LOZAVO-164694 format. One line per 10 residues: their letters; for each residue y, z, x of C-alpha. Coordinates in nm, 2 decimals. Each point is the difference from the previous one (the first is absolute). Last residue first. Example, Ala and Ser with C-alpha at 12.3 -4.5 7.8 and 13.67 -1.06 7.14 Angstrom:
2
SA> -0.11,0.71,1.37 | -0.34,0.07,-0.14
END
This chain:
416
XXXXXXXXXX> -5.97,-3.88,0.71 | 0.08,-0.06,-0.39 | 0.36,-0.17,0.10 | -0.15,-0.15,0.28 | -0.22,-0.21,-0.20 | 0.25,-0.06,-0.27 | 0.24,-0.15,0.28 | -0.25,-0.18,0.18 | 0.06,-0.36,-0.13 | 0.36,0.05,-0.03
XXXXXXXXXX> 0.05,0.11,0.33 | -0.23,-0.26,0.17 | 0.16,0.01,0.34 | 0.21,0.26,0.21 | -0.14,0.31,-0.24 | 0.22,0.23,-0.18 | -0.18,0.34,-0.04 | -0.11,0.13,-0.31 | 0.01,0.40,-0.06 | 0.02,0.07,-0.35
XXXXXXXXXX> -0.34,0.02,-0.07 | -0.08,0.36,0.00 | 0.27,0.10,-0.22 | 0.08,0.38,-0.03 | 0.16,0.11,-0.28 | 0.39,0.05,-0.07 | -0.03,-0.09,-0.40 | 0.12,-0.40,-0.03 | 0.28,-0.02,-0.33 | 0.29,-0.13,0.20
XXXXXXXXXX> -0.21,-0.24,0.18 | -0.12,-0.15,-0.28 | 0.35,-0.12,-0.11 | -0.01,-0.26,0.33 | 0.36,-0.05,0.13 | -0.09,0.22,0.32 | -0.32,-0.18,0.02 | 0.20,-0.35,-0.01 | 0.22,0.12,0.28 | -0.28,0.11,0.21
XXXXXXXXXX> -0.17,-0.33,-0.03 | 0.29,-0.17,0.13 | 0.06,0.21,0.28 | -0.37,-0.07,0.11 | 0.04,-0.35,-0.03 | 0.30,0.00,0.24 | -0.18,0.20,0.23 | -0.28,-0.26,-0.01 | 0.24,-0.27,0.05 | 0.15,0.17,0.33
XXXXXXXXXX> -0.35,0.07,0.12 | -0.05,-0.37,0.01 | 0.34,-0.11,0.12 | -0.02,0.24,0.29 | 0.15,0.33,0.00 | 0.02,0.12,0.38 | 0.11,0.34,0.07 | 0.29,0.15,0.17 | 0.16,0.09,-0.34 | -0.09,0.36,0.00
XXXXXXXXXX> 0.14,0.15,-0.30 | 0.19,0.34,0.06 | -0.15,0.36,-0.06 | 0.22,0.30,0.06 | -0.07,0.34,0.16 | 0.21,-0.04,0.33 | -0.22,-0.37,0.02 | -0.30,-0.12,-0.17 | -0.18,-0.36,-0.03 | -0.06,-0.24,-0.29
XXXXXXXXXX> -0.23,-0.24,-0.08 | -0.03,-0.11,-0.37 | -0.15,0.07,-0.31 | 0.21,-0.13,-0.33 | 0.21,0.19,-0.25 | 0.18,-0.29,-0.19 | 0.38,0.03,-0.06 | 0.11,-0.30,0.20 | -0.23,-0.31,0.02 | -0.18,-0.05,0.36
XXXXXXXXXX> 0.20,-0.20,0.27 | -0.17,0.20,0.27 | 0.22,0.32,-0.13 | 0.21,-0.11,-0.27 | 0.08,0.34,-0.11 | -0.37,0.11,-0.05 | -0.05,0.34,-0.10 | -0.28,0.18,0.20 | -0.35,0.01,0.01 | -0.09,0.14,0.37
XXXXXXXXXX> -0.20,-0.14,0.29 | 0.04,0.20,0.31 | 0.07,-0.13,0.34 | 0.04,0.28,0.28 | 0.27,-0.10,0.27 | 0.22,0.28,-0.04 | -0.26,0.28,0.02 | -0.01,0.22,-0.32 | 0.10,0.37,-0.07 | 0.35,-0.10,-0.14
XXXXXXXXXX> -0.05,0.11,-0.37 | -0.10,-0.33,-0.11 | -0.24,-0.04,0.32 | -0.18,0.30,-0.12 | 0.00,-0.07,-0.40 | -0.18,-0.32,0.03 | -0.28,0.12,0.19 | 0.00,0.28,-0.25 | -0.05,-0.24,-0.28 | -0.27,-0.17,0.12
XXXXXXXXXX> -0.22,0.32,0.12 | 0.07,0.12,-0.38 | -0.16,-0.36,-0.10 | -0.26,0.02,0.25 | -0.14,0.33,-0.11 | 0.01,-0.06,-0.36 | -0.19,-0.32,-0.02 | 0.07,0.01,-0.39 | -0.25,0.13,-0.22 | -0.31,-0.11,-0.20
XXXXXXXXXX> -0.24,0.09,0.29 | -0.19,-0.32,0.01 | 0.29,-0.22,-0.14 | 0.29,0.15,0.22 | -0.20,-0.04,0.30 | -0.06,-0.37,-0.07 | 0.34,-0.08,-0.09 | 0.11,0.17,0.34 | -0.24,-0.25,0.19 | 0.12,-0.32,-0.22
XXXXXXXXXX> 0.37,0.09,0.11 | -0.04,-0.21,0.32 | -0.36,-0.19,-0.02 | 0.14,-0.31,-0.14 | 0.25,-0.08,0.25 | -0.22,0.10,0.31 | -0.27,-0.25,-0.17 | 0.25,-0.28,-0.04 | 0.30,-0.05,0.23 | -0.12,0.24,0.30
XXXXXXXXXX> -0.37,-0.10,-0.03 | 0.11,-0.37,-0.01 | 0.22,0.05,0.31 | -0.29,0.13,0.23 | 0.20,0.01,0.34 | 0.03,0.38,0.01 | 0.14,0.08,0.34 | 0.31,-0.22,0.03 | 0.09,0.07,-0.37 | -0.02,0.37,0.04
XXXXXXXXXX> 0.26,0.01,0.24 | -0.07,0.21,0.30 | 0.08,0.37,0.06 | 0.00,0.22,0.35 | 0.10,0.35,-0.12 | -0.34,0.11,0.08 | -0.05,-0.15,0.33 | -0.10,-0.34,0.08 | -0.24,-0.26,-0.09 | -0.02,-0.41,-0.02
XXXXXXXXXX> -0.32,-0.13,0.01 | -0.08,0.20,-0.32 | -0.05,0.35,-0.08 | 0.28,0.09,-0.23 | 0.16,0.34,0.07 | 0.31,-0.10,-0.18 | 0.07,-0.28,-0.29 | 0.32,-0.16,-0.10 | 0.08,-0.17,-0.36 | 0.34,-0.17,0.01
XXXXXXXXXX> -0.10,-0.33,-0.16 | -0.31,0.17,-0.21 | 0.10,-0.07,-0.35 | -0.21,0.14,-0.28 | 0.13,-0.17,-0.34 | 0.05,0.16,-0.32 | -0.05,-0.06,-0.38 | -0.05,0.29,-0.20 | 0.05,0.41,0.09 | 0.23,-0.05,0.30
XXXXXXXXXX> 0.14,-0.34,-0.11 | 0.14,-0.19,0.28 | -0.05,0.02,0.39 | -0.18,0.21,0.15 | 0.02,0.04,0.43 | -0.21,0.16,0.24 | 0.20,0.15,0.28 | -0.28,0.20,0.17 | -0.37,-0.02,0.08 | -0.15,0.28,0.24
XXXXXXXXXX> 0.02,0.25,-0.29 | -0.25,-0.18,-0.17 | -0.25,0.05,0.31 | -0.11,-0.31,0.18 | -0.33,-0.23,-0.03 | 0.25,-0.30,-0.06 | -0.19,-0.10,-0.36 | 0.04,0.39,-0.08 | 0.33,0.04,0.11 | 0.12,-0.28,-0.19
XXXXXXXXXX> -0.17,0.14,-0.31 | 0.15,0.34,0.03 | 0.36,-0.14,0.09 | -0.01,-0.18,-0.32 | -0.11,0.30,-0.21 | 0.28,0.18,0.17 | 0.28,-0.25,-0.09 | -0.14,-0.02,-0.36 | 0.06,0.38,-0.01 | 0.33,0.02,0.16
XXXXXXXXXX> 0.16,-0.25,-0.26 | 0.21,0.27,-0.18 | 0.28,-0.12,-0.21 | 0.34,0.12,0.09 | 0.31,0.16,-0.17 | 0.29,0.11,0.22 | 0.11,-0.33,0.08 | 0.11,-0.07,-0.34 | 0.30,0.22,0.04 | -0.03,0.27,-0.27
XXXXXXXXXX> 0.30,0.00,-0.29 | -0.20,-0.27,-0.19 | -0.33,0.20,-0.01 | -0.16,-0.19,-0.33 | -0.03,-0.34,0.15 | -0.13,0.14,0.33 | -0.24,0.23,-0.19 | -0.16,-0.31,-0.19 | -0.03,-0.19,0.33 | -0.17,0.28,0.19
XXXXXXXXXX> -0.26,-0.05,-0.29 | -0.02,-0.37,-0.02 | -0.07,0.00,0.39 | -0.31,0.27,-0.02 | -0.13,-0.17,-0.35 | -0.32,0.17,0.05 | -0.21,0.18,0.27 | 0.27,0.29,0.11 | 0.32,0.01,0.21 | 0.36,0.03,-0.07
XXXXXXXXXX> 0.20,0.20,0.27 | 0.38,0.13,-0.11 | 0.20,0.13,0.26 | 0.33,0.19,-0.14 | 0.33,-0.07,0.19 | 0.19,0.00,-0.33 | -0.16,0.37,-0.08 | -0.18,-0.04,-0.32 | 0.08,0.13,-0.34 | 0.19,-0.30,-0.18
XXXXXXXXXX> -0.17,-0.30,0.14 | -0.29,0.13,0.10 | -0.07,0.15,-0.36 | 0.11,-0.38,-0.11 | -0.26,-0.14,0.24 | -0.27,0.22,-0.11 | 0.07,-0.06,-0.35 | -0.02,-0.37,0.07 | -0.31,0.06,0.18 | -0.20,0.20,-0.31
XXXXXXXXXX> 0.14,-0.26,-0.26 | -0.13,-0.28,0.18 | -0.32,0.14,0.14 | -0.10,0.18,-0.35 | -0.01,0.39,-0.11 | 0.25,0.24,0.15 | 0.04,0.33,0.11 | -0.11,0.33,0.10 | 0.14,0.23,0.25 | -0.09,0.21,0.30
XXXXXXXXXX> 0.26,0.20,0.23 | -0.08,0.13,0.33 | 0.27,0.18,0.24 | 0.12,0.05,0.36 | -0.32,-0.09,0.16 | 0.11,-0.08,0.38 | -0.19,0.31,0.12 | -0.34,-0.13,-0.15 | -0.19,0.31,-0.18 | -0.29,-0.25,-0.13
XXXXXXXXXX> -0.03,0.24,-0.27 | 0.32,-0.17,-0.14 | -0.20,-0.33,-0.04 | -0.27,0.15,-0.15 | 0.20,0.16,-0.29 | 0.17,-0.31,-0.06 | -0.33,-0.19,0.01 | -0.15,0.26,-0.26 | 0.33,-0.05,-0.20 | -0.08,-0.36,-0.02
XXXXXXXXXX> -0.35,0.04,-0.11 | 0.10,0.23,-0.27 | 0.25,-0.25,-0.14 | -0.29,-0.23,-0.06 | -0.03,-0.37,0.09 | 0.26,-0.26,0.01 | 0.33,-0.07,0.13 | 0.09,0.34,0.15 | 0.31,-0.02,0.29 | -0.04,0.23,0.28
XXXXXXXXXX> 0.32,0.11,0.14 | 0.03,0.15,0.32 | 0.32,0.17,0.13 | 0.00,-0.02,0.40 | 0.16,0.23,0.24 | 0.15,-0.02,0.38 | -0.02,-0.38,0.04 | 0.06,-0.17,0.35 | -0.34,-0.13,0.10 | -0.11,-0.12,-0.36
XXXXXXXXXX> -0.36,-0.14,0.08 | -0.10,0.19,0.26 | 0.15,0.33,-0.13 | -0.27,0.06,-0.26 | 0.07,0.02,-0.37 | -0.08,-0.37,-0.06 | -0.31,0.03,0.19 | -0.14,0.25,-0.22 | 0.07,-0.16,-0.34 | -0.12,-0.34,0.10
XXXXXXXXXX> -0.36,0.08,0.00 | -0.02,0.14,-0.35 | 0.26,-0.26,-0.11 | -0.27,-0.26,0.07 | -0.25,0.14,-0.19 | 0.23,-0.05,-0.29 | 0.11,0.32,-0.21 | 0.36,-0.06,0.11 | 0.05,-0.33,-0.19 | 0.37,-0.02,0.14
XXXXXXXXXX> 0.06,0.23,0.33 | 0.38,0.06,0.02 | 0.16,0.13,0.34 | 0.31,0.23,0.01 | 0.19,0.05,0.31 | 0.22,0.32,-0.14 | 0.28,-0.08,-0.24 | 0.23,0.24,-0.12 | 0.26,0.10,0.24 | 0.03,-0.33,0.15
XXXXXXXXXX> 0.00,-0.21,-0.32 | 0.29,0.23,-0.16 | 0.24,-0.05,0.28 | 0.04,0.08,0.38 | -0.16,0.27,0.21 | 0.34,0.07,0.22 | -0.05,0.25,0.24 | 0.25,0.29,-0.02 | 0.25,0.08,0.29 | -0.06,0.35,0.18
XXXXXXXXXX> -0.12,0.30,-0.09 | -0.31,0.17,0.19 | -0.09,0.24,-0.29 | 0.02,-0.20,-0.28 | -0.11,-0.35,0.13 | 0.15,-0.25,-0.25 | -0.16,-0.30,-0.19 | 0.17,-0.25,-0.19 | -0.06,-0.15,-0.33 | 0.25,-0.21,-0.22
XXXXXXXXXX> -0.05,-0.11,-0.37 | 0.17,-0.20,-0.13 | 0.10,-0.31,0.18 | 0.25,-0.12,0.28 | -0.08,0.14,0.31 | 0.15,-0.03,0.30 | -0.01,0.32,0.21 | 0.29,0.12,0.25 | -0.10,0.37,-0.03 | 0.36,0.09,-0.18
XXXXXXXXXX> 0.04,-0.34,-0.18 | -0.34,0.03,-0.14 | 0.07,0.32,-0.13 | 0.37,-0.05,-0.08 | -0.14,-0.26,-0.29 | -0.15,0.32,-0.19 | -0.30,-0.06,-0.21 | -0.10,0.34,-0.16 | -0.19,0.26,0.18 | -0.40,0.11,0.02
XXXXXXXXXX> -0.13,0.21,0.31 | -0.38,-0.04,0.05 | -0.20,0.27,0.17 | -0.38,-0.05,0.09 | -0.16,0.30,0.18 | -0.24,0.09,-0.27 | -0.12,-0.38,-0.07 | -0.12,-0.03,-0.35 | 0.28,0.10,-0.20 | 0.29,-0.10,0.24
XXXXXXXXXX> -0.21,-0.34,-0.03 | 0.01,-0.02,-0.38 | 0.37,0.08,-0.03 | 0.09,-0.29,0.26 | -0.20,-0.26,-0.17 | 0.17,0.10,-0.33 | 0.34,-0.02,0.17 | -0.11,-0.35,0.13 | -0.07,-0.10,-0.34 | 0.33,0.13,-0.16
XXXXXXXXXX> 0.16,-0.14,0.29 | -0.15,-0.35,-0.05 | 0.11,0.03,-0.37 | 0.39,0.04,0.07 | 0.23,0.09,-0.30 | 0.10,0.36,0.05 | -0.10,0.11,0.34 | 0.16,-0.29,0.18 | -0.15,0.08,0.35 | -0.07,0.21,0.30
XXXXXX> -0.35,0.17,0.11 | 0.04,0.20,0.30 | -0.35,0.07,0.17 | 0.00,0.34,0.22 | -0.20,0.02,0.33 | -0.16,0.30,0.15
END
């Protein structure tokens, strides 16, 4: 049996009071949980060789075995489980995502997860049903399940999201923005309102576009989509973007040169139809998902959930070091682009952290397009109408940036 000791400035420490409430609740819920409360004593740290300057202090002692206590830390270390927040919890994507988020495959070193379901629109009864359904999964990682109702407009909603993250979230929080509309701009709104959290903790997901491009390339080469890798998406994920094949590789291709499953070849050395790559491919990516949304009146939930998980796994250290992923990140002078704009660029992951991949060629033509996209994003973010838009699915938001005739094709591409 272990005894937990809570020490702090009893009279004037709000953190001590909150930790005390949690301790009392744990004592009520767990029959074998024991908590001993004492006032803050400097000699406690001196006696145990601990360094801790803020109240409260929490440590663990083995009751029967004796020995030195084990320092747990302060307020956050005692109060916080591993938290996950799903916005728009009633979307079909969330139903695909919840079971995977609560599995050990995504979060390798987590013992408990608190799931927060944020209710934006719809009936409260539906959210309660989702909460009960989640609990009925009986997944071992689920610690608690909470639902909330909030917000109306994109601008106001994401500003409040950012403020909540700024004041409530752990500073190592991971935030992934996905969806069908204003993905880059919504990510930017979060960044602007979460000043205390490092900008590298916020990303916008471009995986769906990557996967659609992989599927189109695979169909052209008569291989599986899984055989195509390292496709790059540049730009505005739900607006003007460019599909770049300079690092794309294909395996299991039945050509003049073949090899085992691990043998790969550059796509550009096999697929010589440059016109198709720069026109039809660019136009088709994004339109397929928009067509699904138009026919079913809902987003392509399964692909979106898969895309989120595809980002979470390497971000949590469960990916290959050579894996290239496209993410919308805050530009800090990357590729001579303006600072403060969220753009999709290629990244790699190492030890659970992403870094921009600079080993790519950004020619003059691509540079001009990226500058144009950055300018468009800046204009939209200043548009007052953006602040009043409701969070709905726009089937015509996917517009590729073509190598030529950009202005002439803009309206056609916007409508797919």
